[in-house]
N, C-alpha and C positions, 0 to 999 in steps of 0.2 A: 502494500499499498504506498502512499505518498499520504504527504500531510505537507499543511503551506503552513507558514504564523507569519502573523504579519504585525506592522510591530508601530510607532511612531504616529496615530494618530494624535492628534488633538485642538486642541481651541488656541485661535490665534486672531490678532486686530486685521482685519486690515491694509493690505500691503505690509503684508510680512512674511513669516518660511515657515517651512516644515516641511522634513526629511521623513519619505515612509520605510519602510523596509517589509523586504518579506526573504524569507528562507523556506525552499526547499527541502524535505526529509523521507529517505525513504528509500526503496525500493526500486530506484532510478538505472534505464540501461539508455534512455535519451533524453533531453528537456531538448526541445525547440522552442517555442519563445515563451516569453515571460509578459505578462506587460499589469497594467490596471483595468480595473469597472469601477463606476462612481452610480451610486443612484441614490438621487433625491429623493426626498417627500414626495409621491403621489406622484414620480417620475418613474419613466421607462430606464435600468440600468443601462445606460452608454460605456462604449470606451475612450479612454480617458488615452494609454499613451500602449504601447504593443509592441519590444521586442524581441528578435532575431538571437540565435547562437552567432547568427554570424554579426551581430554587433548592429544591425537595422532598426530602424524605429523607425515609429506613426503617429500622429500627433492629434484626437482631436483637434480641428479649429478655432472651438475655444478655449485651447492652455497653451496656443502656438508660439511663443517666446517668452511663456510665463513657467512651464512644467519642464522636465528635464526625465527622461529616465536612461538608466543603465544597467545592468547586468552582470556578475561577475559568476563566469562558467563555470571556476572550481569552487565556487562556495552555495551554487546552484540557489547565489541569494538575486533578487532586482530589487532597484531605487526608484523609489521620486524623488527628484528634488524641485518642490514646491515654492512659485518666490511670488509677489506682486500681488500676492494671494486676496480675491472677490468675494463677496456672500453670496452670490453665485452659486460661488467650486465648496458652501456648503454640499455634505452626501457621507453616505456608511462606502466607502474606498476600498473592494472586493479586489484583491486579487487572484491573477487566476495564470496556470501555469498548460502548456501543451505537453506533457512529453510521457512515452513508452516506457514500461516496466519491464516491457519480453521485443525483441527486433519488430520494425512493423505492425504495430499497435498503438498507435500515441491515443491518451482519450484528454479528456480536459479532467483538470481540477483543480477548486477554488477553496478558495483564503476564509474566514470566521467572517470578515470584514469590521475596520477599524474605520472609527467615526470623526470626520476635518470639518471641525465647526468655526468659521469663519464673522467674528462682530465686524460689523460698519461702526 
């Protein structure tokens, strides 16, 4: 099995910064991608940042230039550096990973979520 453990959420004022971390552990044969999604109250879960094991990144338009995703493949850990935070960034942030525990069978895994609250 695979577990994703997130850390780093909290309360911050608008304009501030936070850094989220998510570590994957367990029976990992191959890690394909890791990333972050968020879900605000009453809204659908949306992609924030996606990082491939090759280092490519993809961001939601709403966070481009403010958020930076990175991955340490040696530690199976993904980070999300969030700067210039806005109240609209308030949401539960979920770590996601596409991991194969056996060859050629990638599966989606989710963390438990961490709350990010940005006050105005």
